[in-house]
PLY file of the C-alpha trace (Angstrom):
ply
format ascii 1.0
element vertex 201
property float x
property float y
property float z
element edge 200
property int vertex1
property int vertex2
end_header
0.00 0.00 0.00
2.74 2.50 0.95
4.60 1.84 -2.29
1.46 2.27 -4.37
0.56 5.45 -2.56
4.09 6.80 -3.05
3.99 5.92 -6.75
0.69 7.70 -7.39
1.46 10.77 -5.25
4.94 11.41 -6.64
4.70 10.27 -10.26
0.99 10.39 -11.05
-0.02 9.10 -14.49
3.60 8.61 -15.56
4.06 6.31 -12.56
1.21 4.11 -13.79
2.92 3.69 -17.17
6.33 2.82 -15.70
4.89 0.41 -13.11
2.83 -1.52 -15.68
5.71 -1.79 -18.14
7.82 -3.29 -15.36
5.03 -5.50 -14.06
4.22 -7.01 -17.43
7.80 -7.83 -18.37
8.00 -9.77 -15.12
8.98 -7.50 -12.22
7.18 -8.34 -8.93
4.55 -5.60 -9.16
0.91 -6.43 -8.24
-0.61 -5.16 -11.47
-4.29 -5.75 -10.68
-3.90 -4.21 -7.23
-2.20 -1.19 -8.80
-4.98 -0.74 -11.38
-7.70 -1.11 -8.76
-5.90 1.40 -6.54
-5.80 3.82 -9.46
-9.57 3.35 -9.77
-9.90 4.10 -6.06
-7.97 7.34 -6.58
-10.39 8.21 -9.39
-13.24 7.54 -6.93
-11.56 9.86 -4.41
-11.06 12.64 -6.96
-7.25 12.47 -6.91
-7.05 11.28 -10.51
-9.22 11.59 -13.61
-10.83 8.55 -15.18
-9.87 8.93 -18.86
-6.21 9.93 -18.31
-5.88 7.01 -15.88
-7.23 4.58 -18.48
-4.98 5.98 -21.21
-1.90 5.83 -18.96
-2.66 2.25 -17.92
-3.24 1.25 -21.54
0.06 2.86 -22.59
1.92 1.01 -19.82
0.30 -2.34 -20.57
0.97 -1.99 -24.32
4.53 -0.86 -23.66
5.26 -3.84 -21.42
3.61 -6.42 -23.65
5.32 -5.02 -26.77
8.75 -5.03 -25.11
8.21 -8.68 -24.15
7.17 -9.52 -27.72
10.26 -7.92 -29.27
12.52 -9.65 -26.74
10.92 -12.93 -27.82
11.51 -12.10 -31.50
15.14 -11.06 -31.05
16.38 -13.37 -28.28
14.15 -16.45 -28.49
13.34 -19.21 -26.00
16.88 -19.58 -24.55
16.65 -16.02 -23.20
13.32 -16.71 -21.50
14.56 -19.93 -19.90
17.86 -18.38 -18.79
16.67 -15.02 -17.49
13.02 -15.85 -16.72
13.68 -16.98 -13.13
15.20 -13.55 -12.38
11.85 -12.05 -13.39
9.87 -14.64 -11.40
9.10 -16.58 -14.60
9.99 -20.18 -13.84
10.80 -22.82 -16.44
7.72 -24.77 -15.30
5.49 -21.75 -16.00
7.12 -21.30 -19.39
6.55 -24.96 -20.29
2.88 -24.98 -19.24
2.09 -21.66 -20.90
3.88 -22.69 -24.09
1.66 -25.77 -24.41
-1.43 -23.63 -23.94
-0.10 -21.03 -26.36
0.37 -23.56 -29.15
-3.34 -24.45 -28.88
-4.93 -21.13 -27.93
-2.35 -18.49 -28.91
-4.60 -15.58 -29.98
-7.10 -16.15 -27.16
-4.27 -16.44 -24.64
-2.84 -13.10 -25.78
-6.22 -11.49 -25.14
-7.40 -13.25 -21.98
-3.97 -13.97 -20.51
-3.98 -10.49 -18.96
-6.58 -11.74 -16.51
-4.56 -14.78 -15.42
-1.76 -14.03 -12.93
1.56 -15.39 -14.13
0.40 -15.92 -17.72
0.41 -12.39 -19.16
4.13 -12.18 -18.34
4.89 -15.04 -20.73
2.40 -14.90 -23.62
4.05 -12.00 -25.45
7.49 -13.63 -25.25
5.96 -16.77 -26.75
4.23 -14.80 -29.52
7.61 -13.41 -30.55
9.34 -16.78 -30.23
6.66 -18.50 -32.33
6.96 -15.98 -35.17
3.65 -14.14 -34.78
3.52 -11.09 -37.03
3.40 -7.80 -35.12
-0.02 -7.04 -36.61
-1.51 -10.32 -35.41
0.13 -9.98 -32.01
-1.04 -6.38 -31.56
-4.64 -7.13 -32.54
-5.19 -9.59 -29.70
-2.72 -8.27 -27.12
-3.77 -4.61 -27.28
-7.45 -5.52 -27.21
-6.73 -7.62 -24.11
-4.76 -4.74 -22.58
-7.53 -2.17 -22.94
-10.13 -4.64 -21.60
-7.93 -5.52 -18.60
-7.15 -1.89 -17.73
-10.77 -0.82 -18.10
-12.01 -3.72 -15.94
-9.78 -3.15 -12.92
-9.72 0.64 -12.94
-13.50 0.68 -13.21
-13.76 -1.89 -10.40
-11.66 0.32 -8.16
-13.78 3.32 -9.03
-17.05 1.49 -8.37
-15.91 -0.26 -5.17
-14.43 2.88 -3.64
-13.25 2.22 -0.09
-13.61 -1.54 -0.68
-11.13 -1.55 -3.57
-8.67 -3.73 -1.61
-11.11 -6.67 -1.83
-10.13 -7.14 -5.47
-6.49 -7.86 -4.65
-7.20 -10.28 -1.81
-9.90 -12.19 -3.70
-7.89 -12.32 -6.91
-5.00 -14.16 -5.29
-7.46 -16.42 -3.47
-9.56 -17.36 -6.49
-7.01 -17.12 -9.33
-7.13 -20.90 -9.87
-10.87 -20.64 -10.61
-10.17 -17.87 -13.12
-7.66 -20.11 -14.88
-10.06 -23.09 -15.02
-12.89 -20.86 -16.26
-10.66 -19.38 -18.93
-9.51 -22.79 -20.17
-13.08 -24.09 -20.32
-14.12 -20.98 -22.23
-11.28 -21.48 -24.72
-12.22 -25.14 -25.17
-15.90 -24.31 -25.80
-15.01 -21.53 -28.23
-12.49 -23.67 -30.09
-14.96 -26.58 -30.38
-17.67 -24.24 -31.68
-15.27 -22.58 -34.15
-13.98 -25.90 -35.48
-17.48 -27.33 -35.86
-18.61 -24.22 -37.74
-15.56 -24.39 -39.99
-16.15 -28.06 -40.80
-19.80 -27.37 -41.62
-18.70 -24.51 -43.88
-16.32 -26.84 -45.73
-19.06 -29.47 -46.16
-21.48 -26.86 -47.55
-18.92 -25.85 -50.17
0 1
1 2
2 3
3 4
4 5
5 6
6 7
7 8
8 9
9 10
10 11
11 12
12 13
13 14
14 15
15 16
16 17
17 18
18 19
19 20
20 21
21 22
22 23
23 24
24 25
25 26
26 27
27 28
28 29
29 30
30 31
31 32
32 33
33 34
34 35
35 36
36 37
37 38
38 39
39 40
40 41
41 42
42 43
43 44
44 45
45 46
46 47
47 48
48 49
49 50
50 51
51 52
52 53
53 54
54 55
55 56
56 57
57 58
58 59
59 60
60 61
61 62
62 63
63 64
64 65
65 66
66 67
67 68
68 69
69 70
70 71
71 72
72 73
73 74
74 75
75 76
76 77
77 78
78 79
79 80
80 81
81 82
82 83
83 84
84 85
85 86
86 87
87 88
88 89
89 90
90 91
91 92
92 93
93 94
94 95
95 96
96 97
97 98
98 99
99 100
100 101
101 102
102 103
103 104
104 105
105 106
106 107
107 108
108 109
109 110
110 111
111 112
112 113
113 114
114 115
115 116
116 117
117 118
118 119
119 120
120 121
121 122
122 123
123 124
124 125
125 126
126 127
127 128
128 129
129 130
130 131
131 132
132 133
133 134
134 135
135 136
136 137
137 138
138 139
139 140
140 141
141 142
142 143
143 144
144 145
145 146
146 147
147 148
148 149
149 150
150 151
151 152
152 153
153 154
154 155
155 156
156 157
157 158
158 159
159 160
160 161
161 162
162 163
163 164
164 165
165 166
166 167
167 168
168 169
169 170
170 171
171 172
172 173
173 174
174 175
175 176
176 177
177 178
178 179
179 180
180 181
181 182
182 183
183 184
184 185
185 186
186 187
187 188
188 189
189 190
190 191
191 192
192 193
193 194
194 195
195 196
196 197
197 198
198 199
199 200
């Protein structure tokens, strides 16, 4: 709390950008807690809603893009070697890579909402040769949705903003399971529709 308060008071909107860039590339920054706290400051009149959203979006896009270009230039050996220093373990990389090969675009979008996954998906997009245009379409859409969700939650919850951080860590496993089920349902529906389209032709 003290660190977040210091960040907002001394650096304002620029602090949001820097913190999210660092948090997304893997530094131990509680991103959702930060965004919700920003929303609380909007609720309290210390910050404005639109500039807060734009700053958060800029930080999220900056962090996710930096991770993508590191993946393009340095590849998987870099992630395995230096990942642990950024709290990205080899086990996390392995699990996320398997998911990414099946649900890459959806993981870029929804991975923002899964703690520990958003730090890795952009690296994997670069490593797997995703074009920047394809990467940006899904990742930036996920970034704006993520920022809007948590800043708005903080604004709506007001004094109870801290509940988001405590419940997120407590129920993150349920978020992951829900996400995977959603991906599976969507993929099954998409494949079935595609097969039917091929039969009709």
